[in-house]
C-alpha positions, 0 to 999 in steps of 0.5 A: 538489442535486447527485448523485454520479456513478459514476466512469469506468471508464477514468479515471486510477487514483490509487494511494497507496503506503505503505512499512512502512519509514523506513529511507533504504536500504529495499528496500520503499521502493525496491520502491514506486519500482519500481512507479511506474516499471512502472505501467501507462498511466493509473496513477499511484503516489504515495508517502505518507510515514508519518514524521509519524504519532504513536503511536496514542492513543485519548484524542487521537483522541477529541479530534480527529485530529492534522493529520498523521493527518487528512491521511493519512486524506484521502489514503487516501480520495481515492486509487482504491487503496492499494499497500503495500510492507512489510518483516517485523519479528519475523514480523509488520507493522512498528509504523510501518505497524500504527500508521498503519493503526490511526489510519486505521481508526477510524470514522467513514469509515474509508478502507479500506472497499471500497477496492481494496488491494494488498500486497507485500514485500521482504526480505534473507531467502528468504521476502520478508516473507511473514509480514507479508504474511499478517498484513496480509491478516488485518487488511484482512479485518477492515477490508473492503478489497478485497484483491488476491489471488495471485499475491503479490509477495514479493521474497526475496533483495533484495540480489541484485535491486536495485542499489547505488542501490536500483533493481530490476534483476531482470528476472523480478521487474520483469515480475512486479510489472508484472503485479501492477500490471496486476491492481490496475488491473483491480481498480479498474476492476471496483470502479468498475463498469467 
């Protein structure tokens, strides 16, 4: 008989990164890349492509999760934390991201339960996807994720903060994002009991 051991509080932190946009030039995907650059020592951010996830259909789910969905759920479950970068569509969450959350949230073993999770967003407008951020927080309360609180990363005026190659070049935003990731690392360590 094997017994589960508590994770080492100082073990490397694997973060699954989800972008709510499929757009090649997405500021939110670029924000995830910047997070990968700015992650604290011992944290690795692994972007996950949601393009292959089919539209949710409970008849299909009851027959068995499609392979891309099963793989996504496993990746979420195996990660120490989830980092979401989402644009805002019509003052809410993009269908791509909401669809992935709906697939992942089905029982048994929904992977958000007790999982450390951080949310951020970027937009051309001044509010930095604030409404999408708020709606995601509402969703993850129901799913019992351990959501990182404020201060929140909402990058408004994105064209002025990223260069033409979509690299985050605005130093105050880089500093703020790095601090956000440090707080996520602390949340993971706390969740591990360290």
